[in-house]
Biopython code that builds the backbone (N, CA, C, O; Angstrom):
import numpy as np
from Bio.PDB.StructureBuilder import StructureBuilder

atoms = [
    (1, "MET", "N", (5.935, -5.720, -9.921)),
    (1, "MET", "CA", (5.440, -4.585, -10.644)),
    (1, "MET", "C", (5.723, -3.321, -9.840)),
    (1, "MET", "O", (5.803, -3.356, -8.612)),
    (2, "LYS", "N", (5.870, -2.224, -10.540)),
    (2, "LYS", "CA", (6.192, -0.947, -9.907)),
    (2, "LYS", "C", (4.914, -0.122, -9.756)),
    (2, "LYS", "O", (4.091, -0.052, -10.669)),
    (3, "TYR", "N", (4.767, 0.497, -8.589)),
    (3, "TYR", "CA", (3.601, 1.318, -8.271)),
    (3, "TYR", "C", (4.050, 2.692, -7.805)),
    (3, "TYR", "O", (5.127, 2.858, -7.233)),
    (4, "GLU", "N", (3.190, 3.677, -8.069)),
    (4, "GLU", "CA", (3.373, 5.004, -7.500)),
    (4, "GLU", "C", (2.302, 5.205, -6.444)),
    (4, "GLU", "O", (1.122, 4.961, -6.695)),
    (5, "LEU", "N", (2.708, 5.646, -5.271)),
    (5, "LEU", "CA", (1.766, 5.938, -4.199)),
    (5, "LEU", "C", (1.086, 7.262, -4.519)),
    (5, "LEU", "O", (1.754, 8.272, -4.741)),
    (6, "ILE", "N", (-0.241, 7.255, -4.543)),
    (6, "ILE", "CA", (-1.013, 8.466, -4.796)),
    (6, "ILE", "C", (-1.341, 9.070, -3.440)),
    (6, "ILE", "O", (-2.176, 8.554, -2.696)),
    (7, "ASN", "N", (-0.666, 10.179, -3.132)),
    (7, "ASN", "CA", (-0.820, 10.837, -1.840)),
    (7, "ASN", "C", (-0.520, 12.324, -2.023)),
    (7, "ASN", "O", (0.076, 12.704, -3.032)),
    (8, "PRO", "N", (-0.916, 13.174, -1.075)),
    (8, "PRO", "CA", (-0.692, 14.616, -1.228)),
    (8, "PRO", "C", (0.719, 15.065, -0.844)),
    (8, "PRO", "O", (0.981, 16.266, -0.765)),
    (9, "SER", "N", (1.600, 14.150, -0.613)),
    (9, "SER", "CA", (2.934, 14.464, -0.112)),
    (9, "SER", "C", (3.975, 14.165, -1.183)),
    (9, "SER", "O", (3.732, 14.411, -2.365)),
    (10, "ASP", "N", (5.108, 13.649, -0.794)),
    (10, "ASP", "CA", (6.211, 13.358, -1.703)),
    (10, "ASP", "C", (5.873, 12.222, -2.675)),
    (10, "ASP", "O", (5.022, 11.378, -2.394)),
    (11, "LYS", "N", (6.559, 12.223, -3.821)),
    (11, "LYS", "CA", (6.405, 11.142, -4.795)),
    (11, "LYS", "C", (7.118, 9.913, -4.251)),
    (11, "LYS", "O", (8.303, 9.956, -3.922)),
    (12, "ILE", "N", (6.372, 8.820, -4.163)),
    (12, "ILE", "CA", (6.890, 7.575, -3.586)),
    (12, "ILE", "C", (6.566, 6.430, -4.538)),
    (12, "ILE", "O", (5.476, 6.359, -5.105)),
    (13, "TYR", "N", (7.531, 5.545, -4.696)),
    (13, "TYR", "CA", (7.339, 4.338, -5.499)),
    (13, "TYR", "C", (7.532, 3.112, -4.614)),
    (13, "TYR", "O", (8.204, 3.167, -3.584)),
    (14, "PHE", "N", (6.932, 2.013, -5.038)),
    (14, "PHE", "CA", (7.134, 0.743, -4.357)),
    (14, "PHE", "C", (6.839, -0.383, -5.324)),
    (14, "PHE", "O", (6.289, -0.159, -6.402)),
    (15, "ASP", "N", (7.203, -1.587, -4.942)),
    (15, "ASP", "CA", (7.008, -2.772, -5.775)),
    (15, "ASP", "C", (6.061, -3.735, -5.073)),
    (15, "ASP", "O", (6.041, -3.830, -3.846)),
    (16, "ALA", "N", (5.286, -4.437, -5.867)),
    (16, "ALA", "CA", (4.404, -5.482, -5.331)),
    (16, "ALA", "C", (4.221, -6.541, -6.401)),
    (16, "ALA", "O", (4.301, -6.262, -7.597)),
    (17, "ASP", "N", (3.974, -7.757, -5.948)),
    (17, "ASP", "CA", (3.777, -8.863, -6.884)),
    (17, "ASP", "C", (2.380, -8.886, -7.486)),
    (17, "ASP", "O", (2.143, -9.568, -8.484)),
    (18, "SER", "N", (1.436, -8.133, -6.875)),
    (18, "SER", "CA", (0.073, -8.096, -7.403)),
    (18, "SER", "C", (-0.602, -6.792, -6.993)),
    (18, "SER", "O", (-0.188, -6.132, -6.040)),
    (19, "ASP", "N", (-1.646, -6.438, -7.729)),
    (19, "ASP", "CA", (-2.404, -5.232, -7.415)),
    (19, "ASP", "C", (-3.059, -5.332, -6.040)),
    (19, "ASP", "O", (-3.118, -4.340, -5.314)),
    (20, "ILE", "N", (-3.546, -6.506, -5.675)),
    (20, "ILE", "CA", (-4.250, -6.648, -4.402)),
    (20, "ILE", "C", (-3.287, -6.503, -3.221)),
    (20, "ILE", "O", (-3.669, -5.959, -2.186)),
    (21, "VAL", "N", (-2.067, -6.971, -3.355)),
    (21, "VAL", "CA", (-1.076, -6.777, -2.289)),
    (21, "VAL", "C", (-0.722, -5.297, -2.192)),
    (21, "VAL", "O", (-0.586, -4.769, -1.088)),
    (22, "SER", "N", (-0.571, -4.622, -3.327)),
    (22, "SER", "CA", (-0.282, -3.188, -3.278)),
    (22, "SER", "C", (-1.428, -2.439, -2.611)),
    (22, "SER", "O", (-1.197, -1.542, -1.801)),
    (23, "PHE", "N", (-2.664, -2.803, -2.947)),
    (23, "PHE", "CA", (-3.835, -2.174, -2.338)),
    (23, "PHE", "C", (-3.820, -2.370, -0.821)),
    (23, "PHE", "O", (-4.021, -1.419, -0.065)),
    (24, "PHE", "N", (-3.584, -3.591, -0.387)),
    (24, "PHE", "CA", (-3.560, -3.892, 1.045)),
    (24, "PHE", "C", (-2.499, -3.059, 1.764)),
    (24, "PHE", "O", (-2.775, -2.479, 2.814)),
    (25, "CYS", "N", (-1.307, -2.995, 1.215)),
    (25, "CYS", "CA", (-0.226, -2.252, 1.872)),
    (25, "CYS", "C", (-0.546, -0.761, 1.947)),
    (25, "CYS", "O", (-0.272, -0.119, 2.961)),
    (26, "VAL", "N", (-1.114, -0.218, 0.895)),
    (26, "VAL", "CA", (-1.486, 1.197, 0.906)),
    (26, "VAL", "C", (-2.589, 1.446, 1.931)),
    (26, "VAL", "O", (-2.565, 2.465, 2.621)),
    (27, "VAL", "N", (-3.543, 0.545, 2.042)),
    (27, "VAL", "CA", (-4.594, 0.681, 3.057)),
    (27, "VAL", "C", (-3.984, 0.655, 4.452)),
    (27, "VAL", "O", (-4.390, 1.431, 5.318)),
    (28, "MET", "N", (-3.025, -0.216, 4.677)),
    (28, "MET", "CA", (-2.397, -0.295, 5.999)),
    (28, "MET", "C", (-1.644, 0.998, 6.336)),
    (28, "MET", "O", (-1.581, 1.386, 7.503)),
    (29, "ILE", "N", (-1.091, 1.645, 5.358)),
    (29, "ILE", "CA", (-0.357, 2.893, 5.577)),
    (29, "ILE", "C", (-1.308, 4.066, 5.809)),
    (29, "ILE", "O", (-1.028, 4.953, 6.615)),
    (30, "SER", "N", (-2.437, 4.061, 5.094)),
    (30, "SER", "CA", (-3.273, 5.264, 5.060)),
    (30, "SER", "C", (-4.713, 5.072, 5.493)),
    (30, "SER", "O", (-5.502, 6.014, 5.421)),
    (31, "ASN", "N", (-5.080, 3.876, 5.941)),
    (31, "ASN", "CA", (-6.475, 3.546, 6.238)),
    (31, "ASN", "C", (-7.374, 3.813, 5.032)),
    (31, "ASN", "O", (-8.547, 4.152, 5.187)),
    (32, "GLY", "N", (-6.819, 3.658, 3.835)),
    (32, "GLY", "CA", (-7.587, 3.811, 2.607)),
    (32, "GLY", "C", (-7.604, 5.214, 2.029)),
    (32, "GLY", "O", (-8.225, 5.438, 0.990)),
    (33, "LYS", "N", (-6.937, 6.168, 2.676)),
    (33, "LYS", "CA", (-6.973, 7.564, 2.220)),
    (33, "LYS", "C", (-5.991, 7.852, 1.096)),
    (33, "LYS", "O", (-6.082, 8.900, 0.457)),
    (34, "PHE", "N", (-5.047, 6.938, 0.837)),
    (34, "PHE", "CA", (-4.144, 7.025, -0.305)),
    (34, "PHE", "C", (-4.523, 5.928, -1.285)),
    (34, "PHE", "O", (-5.323, 5.045, -0.976)),
    (35, "SER", "N", (-3.942, 6.000, -2.457)),
    (35, "SER", "CA", (-4.133, 4.961, -3.455)),
    (35, "SER", "C", (-2.778, 4.636, -4.070)),
    (35, "SER", "O", (-1.752, 5.190, -3.674)),
    (36, "ALA", "N", (-2.791, 3.745, -5.028)),
    (36, "ALA", "CA", (-1.581, 3.403, -5.768)),
    (36, "ALA", "C", (-1.947, 3.218, -7.224)),
    (36, "ALA", "O", (-3.061, 2.811, -7.557)),
    (37, "GLU", "N", (-0.990, 3.522, -8.089)),
    (37, "GLU", "CA", (-1.178, 3.293, -9.515)),
    (37, "GLU", "C", (-0.068, 2.393, -10.020)),
    (37, "GLU", "O", (1.114, 2.653, -9.795)),
    (38, "ASN", "N", (-0.463, 1.332, -10.705)),
    (38, "ASN", "CA", (0.488, 0.428, -11.327)),
    (38, "ASN", "C", (1.080, 1.163, -12.523)),
    (38, "ASN", "O", (0.358, 1.502, -13.460)),
    (39, "THR", "N", (2.385, 1.414, -12.499)),
    (39, "THR", "CA", (3.011, 2.192, -13.564)),
    (39, "THR", "C", (3.107, 1.427, -14.879)),
    (39, "THR", "O", (3.396, 2.018, -15.920)),
    (40, "GLU", "N", (2.868, 0.118, -14.841)),
    (40, "GLU", "CA", (2.940, -0.697, -16.056)),
    (40, "GLU", "C", (1.577, -0.872, -16.710)),
    (40, "GLU", "O", (1.470, -0.834, -17.936)),
    (41, "THR", "N", (0.531, -1.063, -15.904)),
    (41, "THR", "CA", (-0.793, -1.366, -16.457)),
    (41, "THR", "C", (-1.790, -0.216, -16.327)),
    (41, "THR", "O", (-2.810, -0.204, -17.017)),
    (42, "GLY", "N", (-1.507, 0.751, -15.448)),
    (42, "GLY", "CA", (-2.436, 1.850, -15.220)),
    (42, "GLY", "C", (-3.492, 1.561, -14.172)),
    (42, "GLY", "O", (-4.278, 2.444, -13.827)),
    (43, "TRP", "N", (-3.526, 0.313, -13.650)),
    (43, "TRP", "CA", (-4.490, -0.016, -12.598)),
    (43, "TRP", "C", (-4.299, 0.935, -11.426)),
    (43, "TRP", "O", (-3.170, 1.294, -11.091)),
    (44, "SER", "N", (-5.401, 1.345, -10.799)),
    (44, "SER", "CA", (-5.280, 2.118, -9.562)),
    (44, "SER", "C", (-6.334, 1.637, -8.580)),
    (44, "SER", "O", (-7.443, 1.259, -8.959)),
    (45, "GLY", "N", (-5.959, 1.660, -7.313)),
    (45, "GLY", "CA", (-6.843, 1.206, -6.248)),
    (45, "GLY", "C", (-7.834, 2.280, -5.840)),
    (45, "GLY", "O", (-7.657, 3.461, -6.142)),
    (46, "ALA", "N", (-8.869, 1.855, -5.154)),
    (46, "ALA", "CA", (-9.895, 2.773, -4.663)),
    (46, "ALA", "C", (-9.340, 3.639, -3.537)),
    (46, "ALA", "O", (-8.418, 3.243, -2.825)),
    (47, "ILE", "N", (-9.917, 4.819, -3.394)),
    (47, "ILE", "CA", (-9.586, 5.721, -2.289)),
    (47, "ILE", "C", (-10.815, 5.818, -1.394)),
    (47, "ILE", "O", (-11.936, 5.987, -1.875)),
    (48, "TYR", "N", (-10.595, 5.710, -0.103)),
    (48, "TYR", "CA", (-11.655, 5.838, 0.898)),
    (48, "TYR", "C", (-11.325, 7.069, 1.742)),
    (48, "TYR", "O", (-10.650, 6.962, 2.766)),
    (49, "LEU", "N", (-11.804, 8.238, 1.307)),
    (49, "LEU", "CA", (-11.423, 9.501, 1.943)),
    (49, "LEU", "C", (-11.711, 9.552, 3.434)),
    (49, "LEU", "O", (-11.010, 10.242, 4.175)),
    (50, "PHE", "N", (-12.722, 8.838, 3.880)),
    (50, "PHE", "CA", (-13.078, 8.850, 5.297)),
    (50, "PHE", "C", (-12.606, 7.587, 6.008)),
    (50, "PHE", "O", (-13.070, 7.275, 7.105)),
    (51, "GLY", "N", (-11.687, 6.869, 5.386)),
    (51, "GLY", "CA", (-11.170, 5.639, 5.957)),
    (51, "GLY", "C", (-11.965, 4.443, 5.464)),
    (51, "GLY", "O", (-13.078, 4.584, 4.958)),
    (52, "ILE", "N", (-11.387, 3.279, 5.616)),
    (52, "ILE", "CA", (-12.018, 2.047, 5.152)),
    (52, "ILE", "C", (-12.385, 1.186, 6.358)),
    (52, "ILE", "O", (-11.588, 1.008, 7.278)),
    (53, "SER", "N", (-13.584, 0.668, 6.333)),
    (53, "SER", "CA", (-14.019, -0.218, 7.415)),
    (53, "SER", "C", (-13.443, -1.611, 7.186)),
    (53, "SER", "O", (-13.037, -1.950, 6.074)),
    (54, "ASN", "N", (-13.411, -2.399, 8.226)),
    (54, "ASN", "CA", (-12.931, -3.771, 8.110)),
    (54, "ASN", "C", (-13.806, -4.562, 7.136)),
    (54, "ASN", "O", (-13.296, -5.372, 6.364)),
    (55, "ASP", "N", (-15.113, -4.332, 7.169)),
    (55, "ASP", "CA", (-16.018, -5.037, 6.251)),
    (55, "ASP", "C", (-15.712, -4.687, 4.795)),
    (55, "ASP", "O", (-15.670, -5.566, 3.935)),
    (56, "ALA", "N", (-15.498, -3.396, 4.525)),
    (56, "ALA", "CA", (-15.187, -2.978, 3.158)),
    (56, "ALA", "C", (-13.841, -3.545, 2.715)),
    (56, "ALA", "O", (-13.682, -3.946, 1.562)),
    (57, "LEU", "N", (-12.876, -3.577, 3.630)),
    (57, "LEU", "CA", (-11.577, -4.141, 3.303)),
    (57, "LEU", "C", (-11.697, -5.617, 2.955)),
    (57, "LEU", "O", (-11.083, -6.084, 1.996)),
    (58, "GLU", "N", (-12.481, -6.346, 3.726)),
    (58, "GLU", "CA", (-12.661, -7.771, 3.442)),
    (58, "GLU", "C", (-13.354, -7.995, 2.100)),
    (58, "GLU", "O", (-13.067, -8.979, 1.417)),
    (59, "ILE", "N", (-14.251, -7.109, 1.715)),
    (59, "ILE", "CA", (-14.890, -7.216, 0.396)),
    (59, "ILE", "C", (-13.842, -7.000, -0.692)),
    (59, "ILE", "O", (-13.788, -7.750, -1.667)),
    (60, "GLU", "N", (-13.014, -5.979, -0.524)),
    (60, "GLU", "CA", (-11.952, -5.699, -1.508)),
    (60, "GLU", "C", (-10.977, -6.875, -1.621)),
    (60, "GLU", "O", (-10.558, -7.240, -2.720)),
    (61, "LEU", "N", (-10.622, -7.463, -0.476)),
    (61, "LEU", "CA", (-9.647, -8.556, -0.465)),
    (61, "LEU", "C", (-10.253, -9.887, -0.907)),
    (61, "LEU", "O", (-9.535, -10.777, -1.361)),
    (62, "GLY", "N", (-11.556, -10.022, -0.775)),
    (62, "GLY", "CA", (-12.222, -11.271, -1.116)),
    (62, "GLY", "C", (-12.132, -12.314, -0.019)),
    (62, "GLY", "O", (-12.472, -13.478, -0.232)),
    (63, "MET", "N", (-11.674, -11.898, 1.162)),
    (63, "MET", "CA", (-11.544, -12.807, 2.310)),
    (63, "MET", "C", (-11.275, -11.963, 3.542)),
    (63, "MET", "O", (-11.102, -10.748, 3.447)),
    (64, "ASP", "N", (-11.240, -12.614, 4.702)),
    (64, "ASP", "CA", (-10.938, -11.872, 5.922)),
    (64, "ASP", "C", (-9.460, -11.484, 5.939)),
    (64, "ASP", "O", (-8.623, -12.122, 5.300)),
    (65, "VAL", "N", (-9.164, -10.421, 6.686)),
    (65, "VAL", "CA", (-7.818, -9.854, 6.708)),
    (65, "VAL", "C", (-6.787, -10.870, 7.190)),
    (65, "VAL", "O", (-5.711, -10.984, 6.603)),
    (66, "GLU", "N", (-7.100, -11.601, 8.241)),
    (66, "GLU", "CA", (-6.147, -12.572, 8.783)),
    (66, "GLU", "C", (-5.768, -13.618, 7.735)),
    (66, "GLU", "O", (-4.593, -13.958, 7.595)),
    (67, "SER", "N", (-6.749, -14.126, 7.006)),
    (67, "SER", "CA", (-6.462, -15.109, 5.951)),
    (67, "SER", "C", (-5.613, -14.492, 4.851)),
    (67, "SER", "O", (-4.670, -15.115, 4.364)),
    (68, "PHE", "N", (-5.945, -13.270, 4.460)),
    (68, "PHE", "CA", (-5.173, -12.598, 3.413)),
    (68, "PHE", "C", (-3.716, -12.444, 3.827)),
    (68, "PHE", "O", (-2.807, -12.726, 3.046)),
    (69, "VAL", "N", (-3.501, -11.997, 5.056)),
    (69, "VAL", "CA", (-2.132, -11.812, 5.549)),
    (69, "VAL", "C", (-1.395, -13.148, 5.611)),
    (69, "VAL", "O", (-0.234, -13.229, 5.211)),
    (70, "ASN", "N", (-2.045, -14.184, 6.099)),
    (70, "ASN", "CA", (-1.401, -15.495, 6.184)),
    (70, "ASN", "C", (-1.001, -16.027, 4.812)),
    (70, "ASN", "O", (0.069, -16.616, 4.659)),
    (71, "ILE", "N", (-1.853, -15.822, 3.825)),
    (71, "ILE", "CA", (-1.579, -16.307, 2.472)),
    (71, "ILE", "C", (-0.493, -15.485, 1.786)),
    (71, "ILE", "O", (0.315, -16.024, 1.030)),
    (72, "ASN", "N", (-0.473, -14.165, 2.054)),
    (72, "ASN", "CA", (0.397, -13.241, 1.314)),
    (72, "ASN", "C", (1.520, -12.635, 2.156)),
    (72, "ASN", "O", (2.100, -11.619, 1.774)),
    (73, "ARG", "N", (1.823, -13.242, 3.278)),
    (73, "ARG", "CA", (2.792, -12.664, 4.228)),
    (73, "ARG", "C", (4.115, -12.253, 3.564)),
    (73, "ARG", "O", (4.581, -11.132, 3.763)),
    (74, "GLU", "N", (4.701, -13.125, 2.801)),
    (74, "GLU", "CA", (5.996, -12.837, 2.178)),
    (74, "GLU", "C", (5.892, -11.671, 1.193)),
    (74, "GLU", "O", (6.744, -10.782, 1.194)),
    (75, "ASP", "N", (4.859, -11.670, 0.357)),
    (75, "ASP", "CA", (4.673, -10.596, -0.623)),
    (75, "ASP", "C", (4.386, -9.259, 0.065)),
    (75, "ASP", "O", (4.867, -8.219, -0.386)),
    (76, "ILE", "N", (3.613, -9.276, 1.143)),
    (76, "ILE", "CA", (3.321, -8.058, 1.899)),
    (76, "ILE", "C", (4.609, -7.497, 2.492)),
    (76, "ILE", "O", (4.863, -6.295, 2.410)),
    (77, "ASN", "N", (5.408, -8.354, 3.079)),
    (77, "ASN", "CA", (6.668, -7.944, 3.677)),
    (77, "ASN", "C", (7.591, -7.306, 2.634)),
    (77, "ASN", "O", (8.164, -6.243, 2.874)),
    (78, "LYS", "N", (7.732, -7.958, 1.480)),
    (78, "LYS", "CA", (8.569, -7.420, 0.408)),
    (78, "LYS", "C", (8.045, -6.069, -0.061)),
    (78, "LYS", "O", (8.823, -5.151, -0.324)),
    (79, "CYS", "N", (6.738, -5.950, -0.164)),
    (79, "CYS", "CA", (6.124, -4.702, -0.619)),
    (79, "CYS", "C", (6.454, -3.562, 0.342)),
    (79, "CYS", "O", (6.932, -2.513, -0.091)),
    (80, "PHE", "N", (6.209, -3.748, 1.632)),
    (80, "PHE", "CA", (6.500, -2.699, 2.607)),
    (80, "PHE", "C", (7.981, -2.298, 2.575)),
    (80, "PHE", "O", (8.307, -1.116, 2.686)),
    (81, "LYS", "N", (8.854, -3.260, 2.429)),
    (81, "LYS", "CA", (10.293, -2.964, 2.423)),
    (81, "LYS", "C", (10.741, -2.236, 1.156)),
    (81, "LYS", "O", (11.812, -1.629, 1.141)),
    (82, "SER", "N", (9.934, -2.288, 0.091)),
    (82, "SER", "CA", (10.336, -1.693, -1.185)),
    (82, "SER", "C", (9.968, -0.208, -1.315)),
    (82, "SER", "O", (10.363, 0.429, -2.291)),
    (83, "PHE", "N", (9.228, 0.352, -0.362)),
    (83, "PHE", "CA", (8.837, 1.754, -0.465)),
    (83, "PHE", "C", (10.071, 2.642, -0.496)),
    (83, "PHE", "O", (11.007, 2.453, 0.282)),
    (84, "ARG", "N", (10.062, 3.618, -1.410)),
    (84, "ARG", "CA", (11.193, 4.524, -1.568)),
    (84, "ARG", "C", (10.718, 5.861, -2.145)),
    (84, "ARG", "O", (9.748, 5.922, -2.901)),
    (85, "TYR", "N", (11.419, 6.916, -1.770)),
    (85, "TYR", "CA", (11.120, 8.240, -2.307)),
    (85, "TYR", "C", (11.712, 8.369, -3.701)),
    (85, "TYR", "O", (12.753, 7.787, -4.006)),
    (86, "ASP", "N", (11.025, 9.149, -4.552)),
    (86, "ASP", "CA", (11.544, 9.432, -5.887)),
    (86, "ASP", "C", (12.777, 10.327, -5.791)),
    (86, "ASP", "O", (13.717, 10.186, -6.573)),
    (87, "SER", "N", (12.766, 11.239, -4.836)),
    (87, "SER", "CA", (13.909, 12.107, -4.558)),
    (87, "SER", "C", (13.912, 12.359, -3.056)),
    (87, "SER", "O", (13.288, 11.602, -2.312)),
    (88, "GLU", "N", (14.579, 13.374, -2.601)),
    (88, "GLU", "CA", (14.628, 13.632, -1.165)),
    (88, "GLU", "C", (13.243, 13.915, -0.601)),
    (88, "GLU", "O", (12.404, 14.538, -1.252)),
    (89, "ARG", "N", (13.022, 13.447, 0.619)),
    (89, "ARG", "CA", (11.754, 13.730, 1.300)),
    (89, "ARG", "C", (11.687, 15.216, 1.570)),
    (89, "ARG", "O", (12.637, 15.804, 2.086)),
    (90, "SER", "N", (10.546, 15.835, 1.215)),
    (90, "SER", "CA", (10.387, 17.269, 1.419)),
    (90, "SER", "C", (9.289, 17.592, 2.424)),
    (90, "SER", "O", (9.177, 18.735, 2.867)),
    (91, "SER", "N", (8.493, 16.623, 2.781)),
    (91, "SER", "CA", (7.384, 16.873, 3.702)),
    (91, "SER", "C", (7.736, 16.387, 5.104)),
    (91, "SER", "O", (8.758, 15.736, 5.318)),
    (92, "MET", "N", (6.869, 16.718, 6.043)),
    (92, "MET", "CA", (7.045, 16.248, 7.419)),
    (92, "MET", "C", (6.650, 14.777, 7.554)),
    (92, "MET", "O", (7.063, 14.105, 8.499)),
    (93, "ASN", "N", (5.857, 14.283, 6.615)),
    (93, "ASN", "CA", (5.432, 12.886, 6.660)),
    (93, "ASN", "C", (6.614, 11.960, 6.406)),
    (93, "ASN", "O", (7.476, 12.246, 5.575)),
    (94, "LYS", "N", (6.641, 10.873, 7.116)),
    (94, "LYS", "CA", (7.701, 9.882, 6.929)),
    (94, "LYS", "C", (7.051, 8.570, 6.477)),
    (94, "LYS", "O", (7.148, 7.538, 7.140)),
    (95, "ILE", "N", (6.395, 8.654, 5.336)),
    (95, "ILE", "CA", (5.621, 7.526, 4.833)),
    (95, "ILE", "C", (6.503, 6.307, 4.592)),
    (95, "ILE", "O", (6.117, 5.190, 4.938)),
    (96, "VAL", "N", (7.661, 6.502, 4.013)),
    (96, "VAL", "CA", (8.547, 5.378, 3.705)),
    (96, "VAL", "C", (9.015, 4.710, 4.996)),
    (96, "VAL", "O", (9.015, 3.483, 5.090)),
    (97, "ASP", "N", (9.413, 5.501, 5.987)),
    (97, "ASP", "CA", (9.810, 4.924, 7.264)),
    (97, "ASP", "C", (8.661, 4.137, 7.892)),
    (97, "ASP", "O", (8.865, 3.063, 8.457)),
    (98, "TYR", "N", (7.460, 4.684, 7.785)),
    (98, "TYR", "CA", (6.283, 4.003, 8.342)),
    (98, "TYR", "C", (6.058, 2.675, 7.630)),
    (98, "TYR", "O", (5.799, 1.658, 8.273)),
    (99, "ALA", "N", (6.157, 2.685, 6.285)),
    (99, "ALA", "CA", (5.977, 1.440, 5.521)),
    (99, "ALA", "C", (7.012, 0.403, 5.919)),
    (99, "ALA", "O", (6.679, -0.766, 6.116)),
    (100, "HIS", "N", (8.254, 0.820, 6.039)),
    (100, "HIS", "CA", (9.311, -0.120, 6.431)),
    (100, "HIS", "C", (9.023, -0.696, 7.815)),
    (100, "HIS", "O", (9.296, -1.868, 8.073)),
    (101, "GLY", "N", (8.474, 0.127, 8.701)),
    (101, "GLY", "CA", (8.135, -0.330, 10.057)),
    (101, "GLY", "C", (6.979, -1.307, 10.098)),
    (101, "GLY", "O", (6.838, -2.067, 11.056)),
    (102, "LEU", "N", (6.134, -1.290, 9.043)),
    (102, "LEU", "CA", (4.993, -2.214, 8.996)),
    (102, "LEU", "C", (5.361, -3.578, 8.434)),
    (102, "LEU", "O", (4.540, -4.495, 8.462)),
    (103, "SER", "N", (6.571, -3.730, 7.928)),
    (103, "SER", "CA", (6.939, -5.038, 7.383)),
    (103, "SER", "C", (6.776, -6.098, 8.463)),
    (103, "SER", "O", (7.139, -5.891, 9.621)),
    (104, "LEU", "N", (6.236, -7.208, 8.070)),
    (104, "LEU", "CA", (5.876, -8.281, 9.004)),
    (104, "LEU", "C", (7.103, -9.067, 9.427)),
    (104, "LEU", "O", (8.034, -9.266, 8.647)),
    (105, "LYS", "N", (7.089, -9.494, 10.633)),
    (105, "LYS", "CA", (8.223, -10.284, 11.154)),
    (105, "LYS", "C", (8.044, -11.731, 10.809)),
    (105, "LYS", "O", (8.888, -12.557, 11.156)),
]
sb = StructureBuilder()
sb.init_structure("model")
sb.init_model(0)
sb.init_chain("A")
sb.init_seg("    ")
for serial, (resi, resn, name, xyz) in enumerate(atoms, 1):
    if name == "N":
        sb.init_residue(resn, " ", resi, " ")
    sb.init_atom(name, np.array(xyz, "f"), 0.0, 1.0, " ", f" {name:<3s}", serial, name[0])
structure = sb.get_structure()
């Protein structure tokens, strides 16, 4: 599924196999300060303006972070690698480069 990253910077799109994987990847990029919108269904993730605690993240994921990553490693990796700008980057932020750098080995 295709998602748009909701952030105050450049328009960015990415792909994820599920809303929860997209949510997790966006949290990893922004500590919860950005969100994502599923361009097909309209689903959007929560925004945590002051950051997200580990406890809140585990509630959102329905399990501990380590278990979530172990179960979804391949999908998380694909998601991070799929981040792309809609057009040329115009801000100082390098969100796409950061996402690509977070892809799991």
